[in-house]
C-alpha positions as CSV (number, residue, x, y, z in Angstrom):
1,M,-5.6,22.9,62.2
2,S,-5.6,19.4,60.9
3,G,-2.9,18.4,58.4
4,T,-5.4,16.4,56.4
5,M,-6.6,18.2,53.3
6,T,-9.7,17.3,51.4
7,A,-9.6,16.5,47.7
8,E,-11.4,19.8,47.0
9,T,-9.0,22.0,49.0
10,R,-5.9,20.1,47.8
11,R,-6.6,20.6,44.1
12,P,-9.2,23.2,43.5
13,N,-10.6,24.2,40.1
14,R,-8.6,21.8,38.0
15,R,-9.9,21.0,34.5
16,V,-9.5,17.2,34.1
17,A,-10.1,15.2,31.0
18,V,-10.6,11.5,31.6
19,V,-10.3,9.4,28.4
20,L,-11.7,5.9,28.4
21,T,-10.0,3.8,25.8
22,N,-11.3,0.6,24.3
23,L,-11.3,-1.4,21.1
24,G,-14.4,-0.1,19.5
25,G,-16.9,-1.9,17.3
26,P,-18.8,-1.5,14.0
27,D,-22.0,0.4,14.4
28,G,-23.7,-1.2,11.4
29,P,-23.2,-3.8,8.6
30,D,-21.3,-1.4,6.3
31,A,-18.8,-0.6,9.1
32,V,-17.8,-4.2,9.6
33,K,-15.1,-4.4,6.8
34,P,-13.4,-1.1,7.6
35,F,-13.4,-2.0,11.3
36,L,-11.7,-5.3,10.6
37,F,-9.2,-3.6,8.4
38,N,-8.3,-1.1,11.0
39,L,-7.9,-3.9,13.6
40,F,-5.7,-6.1,11.5
41,N,-3.7,-3.2,10.1
42,D,-2.5,-2.3,13.7
43,P,1.2,-3.4,14.0
44,A,0.4,-4.4,17.6
45,I,-2.0,-7.0,16.2
46,I,0.0,-8.1,13.2
47,G,3.7,-7.3,13.7
48,L,4.7,-7.2,10.1
49,P,6.1,-4.3,8.0
50,G,3.4,-2.0,6.6
51,I,4.1,-3.1,3.1
52,V,3.1,-6.6,4.0
53,R,0.6,-5.9,6.9
54,T,-1.7,-3.5,5.0
55,P,-2.4,-5.8,2.0
56,L,-2.8,-8.7,4.5
57,A,-5.3,-6.6,6.5
58,H,-7.3,-5.9,3.3
59,L,-7.4,-9.7,2.6
60,I,-8.4,-10.7,6.1
61,S,-11.1,-8.1,6.4
62,S,-12.6,-9.1,3.0
63,R,-12.6,-12.7,3.8
64,R,-14.2,-12.2,7.2
65,E,-16.7,-9.5,6.3
66,K,-19.7,-11.7,5.7
67,S,-19.3,-14.1,8.7
68,A,-18.6,-11.1,10.9
69,Q,-21.7,-9.3,9.6
70,A,-23.8,-12.4,10.4
71,N,-22.5,-12.4,14.0
72,Y,-23.2,-8.7,14.4
73,A,-26.7,-9.3,13.0
74,R,-27.4,-11.4,16.1
75,M,-26.9,-8.2,18.1
76,G,-29.0,-6.0,15.9
77,G,-26.5,-5.3,13.2
78,G,-23.7,-3.6,15.1
79,S,-21.6,-3.7,18.2
80,P,-23.1,-2.7,21.6
81,L,-19.6,-1.7,22.8
82,L,-20.0,2.1,22.3
83,P,-23.4,2.3,24.0
84,E,-22.1,0.2,26.9
85,T,-19.0,2.5,27.2
86,L,-21.2,5.6,27.1
87,K,-23.1,4.2,30.2
88,Q,-19.8,3.6,31.9
89,A,-18.6,7.1,31.0
90,S,-21.8,8.6,32.5
91,A,-21.5,6.6,35.7
92,L,-17.8,7.4,36.1
93,S,-18.6,11.1,35.5
94,E,-21.0,11.1,38.4
95,A,-18.6,9.2,40.7
96,L,-15.8,11.7,39.9
97,A,-18.1,14.7,40.5
98,D,-19.0,13.3,43.9
99,A,-15.3,12.5,44.7
100,A,-13.8,15.8,43.6
101,P,-16.5,18.5,43.4
102,G,-13.7,21.2,43.1
103,D,-12.6,19.8,39.7
104,E,-14.2,20.4,36.4
105,T,-14.0,16.9,35.0
106,E,-15.2,15.6,31.6
107,V,-15.1,12.0,30.5
108,F,-14.3,11.3,26.9
109,I,-14.2,8.0,24.9
110,A,-11.5,7.1,22.5
111,M,-11.9,3.9,20.5
112,R,-9.0,2.2,18.7
113,Y,-10.6,0.8,15.5
114,W,-13.9,2.6,15.1
115,H,-15.7,5.8,16.0
116,P,-15.0,7.8,18.1
117,F,-11.4,7.4,16.9
118,T,-8.5,8.4,19.1
119,E,-7.6,11.2,16.7
120,D,-11.1,12.8,16.9
121,T,-11.2,12.5,20.7
122,A,-7.7,14.0,21.0
123,K,-9.0,17.1,19.2
124,A,-12.1,17.3,21.5
125,V,-9.9,17.0,24.6
126,A,-7.6,19.7,23.3
127,E,-10.6,22.0,22.8
128,F,-11.5,21.3,26.5
129,Q,-8.1,22.8,27.5
130,P,-7.5,20.5,30.4
131,D,-4.9,20.9,33.1
132,H,-4.7,17.2,33.4
133,V,-5.5,14.3,31.0
134,V,-6.0,10.8,32.5
135,L,-5.9,7.9,30.1
136,L,-8.0,5.1,31.5
137,P,-8.1,1.9,29.5
138,L,-11.1,-0.4,29.8
139,Y,-8.7,-3.3,29.8
140,P,-8.0,-4.3,33.4
141,Q,-5.1,-6.4,32.4
142,F,-2.3,-4.8,30.3
143,S,-1.3,-6.2,27.0
144,T,0.9,-4.8,24.2
145,T,-2.1,-5.6,21.9
146,T,-4.6,-3.5,23.8
147,T,-3.5,-0.9,26.3
148,A,0.0,-0.3,24.8
149,S,-1.6,0.2,21.3
150,S,-4.1,2.7,22.8
151,L,-1.4,4.6,24.7
152,K,0.8,4.8,21.6
153,A,-2.1,6.1,19.5
154,W,-2.9,8.8,22.0
155,R,0.7,10.0,22.2
156,E,0.8,10.3,18.5
157,A,-2.6,12.1,18.2
158,Y,-2.7,14.5,21.2
159,K,-1.3,17.9,20.7
160,G,-3.2,19.8,23.4
161,P,-2.4,21.1,26.8
162,G,-2.3,19.4,30.2
163,E,-0.2,16.9,32.1
164,V,-0.9,13.4,30.8
165,H,-1.3,10.6,33.3
166,A,-2.1,7.0,32.3
167,V,-3.5,4.1,34.2
168,C,-1.7,1.1,32.8
169,C,-3.6,-1.7,34.6
170,Y,-5.8,-2.6,37.5
171,P,-5.9,-6.4,37.5
172,D,-6.6,-6.8,41.2
173,A,-8.3,-3.5,42.1
174,E,-10.7,-4.0,45.0
175,G,-13.8,-2.8,43.2
176,L,-13.1,-4.9,40.1
177,I,-12.8,-8.0,42.3
178,E,-15.9,-7.1,44.3
179,A,-18.0,-6.7,41.2
180,Q,-16.8,-9.9,39.7
181,V,-17.5,-11.9,42.9
182,R,-21.0,-10.5,43.2
183,L,-21.9,-11.4,39.6
184,I,-20.4,-14.8,39.7
185,R,-22.3,-15.7,42.9
186,E,-25.6,-14.5,41.4
187,T,-24.9,-16.7,38.3
188,M,-23.8,-19.7,40.4
189,D,-27.1,-19.5,42.3
190,K,-28.9,-20.2,39.0
191,A,-27.3,-23.7,39.0
192,E,-29.6,-24.5,41.9
193,G,-27.1,-26.8,43.6
194,R,-26.0,-28.7,40.4
195,P,-22.2,-29.1,40.2
196,V,-20.5,-26.4,38.1
197,R,-16.9,-25.4,37.3
198,V,-16.1,-21.7,37.1
199,L,-14.4,-21.0,33.8
200,F,-12.6,-17.7,33.7
201,S,-12.5,-16.9,30.0
202,A,-10.1,-14.2,28.8
203,H,-9.4,-13.1,25.3
204,G,-6.4,-15.0,24.1
205,I,-3.1,-13.7,22.6
206,P,-0.3,-15.5,20.9
207,E,2.1,-17.3,23.3
208,K,5.1,-15.6,21.6
209,L,4.0,-12.2,22.9
210,V,4.0,-13.5,26.5
211,A,7.4,-15.1,25.9
212,A,8.6,-11.7,24.7
213,G,7.5,-10.1,28.0
214,D,3.8,-9.2,27.6
215,P,2.4,-9.3,31.2
216,Y,-1.2,-10.1,30.1
217,Q,-1.2,-13.7,31.2
218,A,0.3,-12.9,34.6
219,Q,-2.3,-10.2,35.1
220,V,-5.2,-12.4,34.1
221,E,-3.9,-14.9,36.6
222,A,-3.7,-12.2,39.2
223,T,-7.3,-11.2,38.7
224,V,-8.5,-14.8,38.9
225,A,-6.4,-15.5,42.0
226,A,-8.0,-12.5,43.8
227,V,-11.5,-13.7,42.8
228,V,-10.8,-17.3,43.8
229,A,-9.4,-16.3,47.1
230,R,-12.4,-14.1,47.9
231,M,-14.9,-16.8,47.0
232,G,-13.0,-19.8,48.2
233,L,-13.6,-21.6,44.9
234,S,-12.4,-25.2,44.6
235,D,-13.4,-26.1,41.0
236,W,-12.3,-23.5,38.5
237,A,-10.0,-23.0,35.5
238,I,-8.6,-20.2,33.4
239,C,-9.1,-20.5,29.6
240,Y,-8.8,-18.3,26.6
241,Q,-11.1,-17.5,23.7
242,S,-11.3,-15.8,20.3
243,R,-8.2,-17.4,18.7
244,V,-7.4,-16.3,15.2
245,G,-4.6,-17.2,12.8
246,P,-2.0,-20.0,12.7
247,L,0.1,-19.0,15.7
248,K,0.0,-20.9,19.0
249,W,-2.2,-19.0,21.5
250,L,-2.5,-19.1,25.2
251,G,-4.4,-22.2,26.4
252,P,-6.4,-24.1,27.2
253,S,-9.0,-22.7,24.9
254,T,-12.4,-22.0,26.3
255,P,-14.0,-24.7,24.0
256,E,-11.4,-27.2,25.3
257,A,-12.3,-26.2,28.9
258,I,-16.0,-26.7,28.2
259,E,-15.4,-30.1,26.7
260,Q,-13.3,-31.1,29.7
261,A,-16.2,-30.0,32.0
262,G,-18.5,-32.2,30.0
263,R,-16.2,-35.2,30.4
264,D,-16.0,-34.5,34.1
265,G,-19.8,-34.5,34.5
266,V,-20.1,-30.9,35.6
267,G,-21.6,-27.7,34.3
268,A,-19.9,-24.4,33.7
269,V,-20.2,-20.9,34.9
270,V,-18.3,-18.9,32.3
271,V,-16.9,-15.6,33.5
272,P,-15.6,-13.0,30.9
273,I,-12.7,-12.1,33.2
274,A,-10.9,-9.8,30.8
275,F,-14.0,-8.0,29.4
276,V,-15.7,-5.1,31.2
277,S,-18.4,-4.6,28.6
278,E,-20.7,-6.8,26.6
279,H,-19.8,-7.1,23.0
280,I,-19.4,-9.7,20.3
281,E,-17.1,-12.0,22.3
282,T,-19.6,-12.3,25.1
283,L,-23.0,-12.0,23.4
284,V,-22.2,-14.2,20.4
285,E,-19.1,-16.3,21.2
286,L,-19.9,-17.1,24.8
287,D,-23.7,-16.9,24.7
288,H,-24.3,-18.7,21.3
289,E,-21.3,-20.6,19.9
290,Y,-20.0,-22.0,23.2
291,A,-23.5,-22.6,24.6
292,E,-24.1,-24.8,21.6
293,L,-20.9,-26.6,22.2
294,A,-21.8,-27.1,25.8
295,E,-25.0,-28.8,24.8
296,Q,-23.2,-31.1,22.4
297,V,-20.7,-32.3,25.0
298,G,-23.1,-32.6,27.9
299,C,-21.8,-29.6,29.9
300,A,-24.9,-28.7,31.8
301,P,-25.9,-26.3,33.2
302,Y,-24.1,-23.8,31.0
303,L,-24.3,-20.4,32.6
304,R,-22.6,-17.1,31.8
305,A,-21.8,-14.3,34.3
306,P,-22.3,-10.8,33.0
307,A,-19.5,-8.4,32.3
308,V,-19.0,-5.9,35.1
309,G,-20.4,-3.0,33.1
310,V,-21.7,-0.3,35.4
311,E,-21.6,-2.3,38.6
312,P,-21.1,0.3,41.3
313,A,-18.0,-1.3,42.8
314,F,-16.4,-1.4,39.4
315,I,-17.2,2.2,38.6
316,A,-15.8,3.1,42.1
317,A,-12.6,1.3,41.2
318,L,-12.3,3.3,38.0
319,A,-12.9,6.6,39.9
320,Q,-10.2,5.5,42.4
321,A,-7.8,4.8,39.6
322,V,-8.3,8.3,38.2
323,E,-7.7,9.9,41.6
324,A,-4.5,7.9,42.1
325,A,-3.3,8.6,38.6
326,L,-3.7,12.3,39.2
327,E,-1.3,12.0,42.1
328,T,1.3,10.2,40.0
329,S,3.4,11.4,37.1
330,G,3.4,9.2,34.0
331,T,2.0,5.7,33.8
332,A,1.1,3.8,36.9
333,P,-0.5,0.5,38.0
334,Q,-3.6,0.6,40.2
335,G,-4.9,-2.0,42.7
336,A,-3.0,-3.8,45.4
337,S,0.3,-2.5,44.2
338,R,-0.9,1.1,43.7
339,G,1.9,3.6,43.7
340,G,4.8,1.2,43.1
341,P,6.0,-1.8,41.1
342,C,3.6,-4.8,40.6
343,A,5.7,-7.1,42.7
344,H,3.1,-9.8,42.5
345,L,3.2,-9.9,38.7
346,K,6.0,-11.1,36.3
347,A,6.2,-7.6,34.7
348,C,4.4,-4.4,35.0
349,P,4.5,-1.6,32.4
350,G,3.7,1.0,35.0
351,G,7.3,1.7,35.8
352,C,9.0,-1.7,36.3
353,S,9.1,-2.5,32.6
354,K,9.3,-0.6,29.3
355,A,6.2,-2.2,27.7
356,A,4.1,0.9,27.8
């Protein structure tokens, strides 16, 4: 008899809850202000004592409400993030059913700053009575401002049964890279031979967080390095978008990179390298605000690669991350370093640092 066991015979009849975590987004104009308040009242975003942070969050959300409403109006009045995540959840559910037919797996969604909130999802998962819970952030690159905040919120909210596993990061997972490469190539084809620079645009964070040990920048660089190597790119740059506040953020900024491309006489293919779903940062910031800037500075053509969304290779990568997490206790990285420390990164919260 062969010593190799199938997934079904190795772990039959398990009840597995997979929880996709993400930022969330307002579902209508009236939700914009409370969404912004929830965002800026998170100590992972503004690291001040609550007695200072909460009034400040009220002030920021009040001041930004109208401009944010105008941006969401460009997308029909609300964020498309939840509908996009529901599509990903459905695709992942199918992939997991195919991979592990002996398991009863249900995929849940937990948003950090708007519905469905982590607390509500935690109750739904508890009612499911799982044997295992896999927390799967829709942030390929770990940051204290995103994944760590979501994991902390889950630990505080979940009171149900089951062994909890968490995927901390998957910056160079094979399926993620494959999906990115395919979408970038399709977008570059639209340049029709005109010279373009590939700009890998990630959401920025303050430099002081990186100096304090946040591995986000290193993991963004790991994702980009894998894509560049696969494609053999020669003209590319990493840049960061969505800066807010007076602190110094990672740079160069995406607007600066677009302006430089214009000075260099090349167009741009902008890749939302840290975003796996379309939302305000891609559909408004990249597609409208930065497109207008590109026209002003002579950066043409200006093209934008789609987020990986429900690309089959990406969904396969998520399914593989779930399967690997179920074989690991606690929090683990996925990708090239699966099952051990991320030796190719400066720090990894999956066991070789305490960031998670």
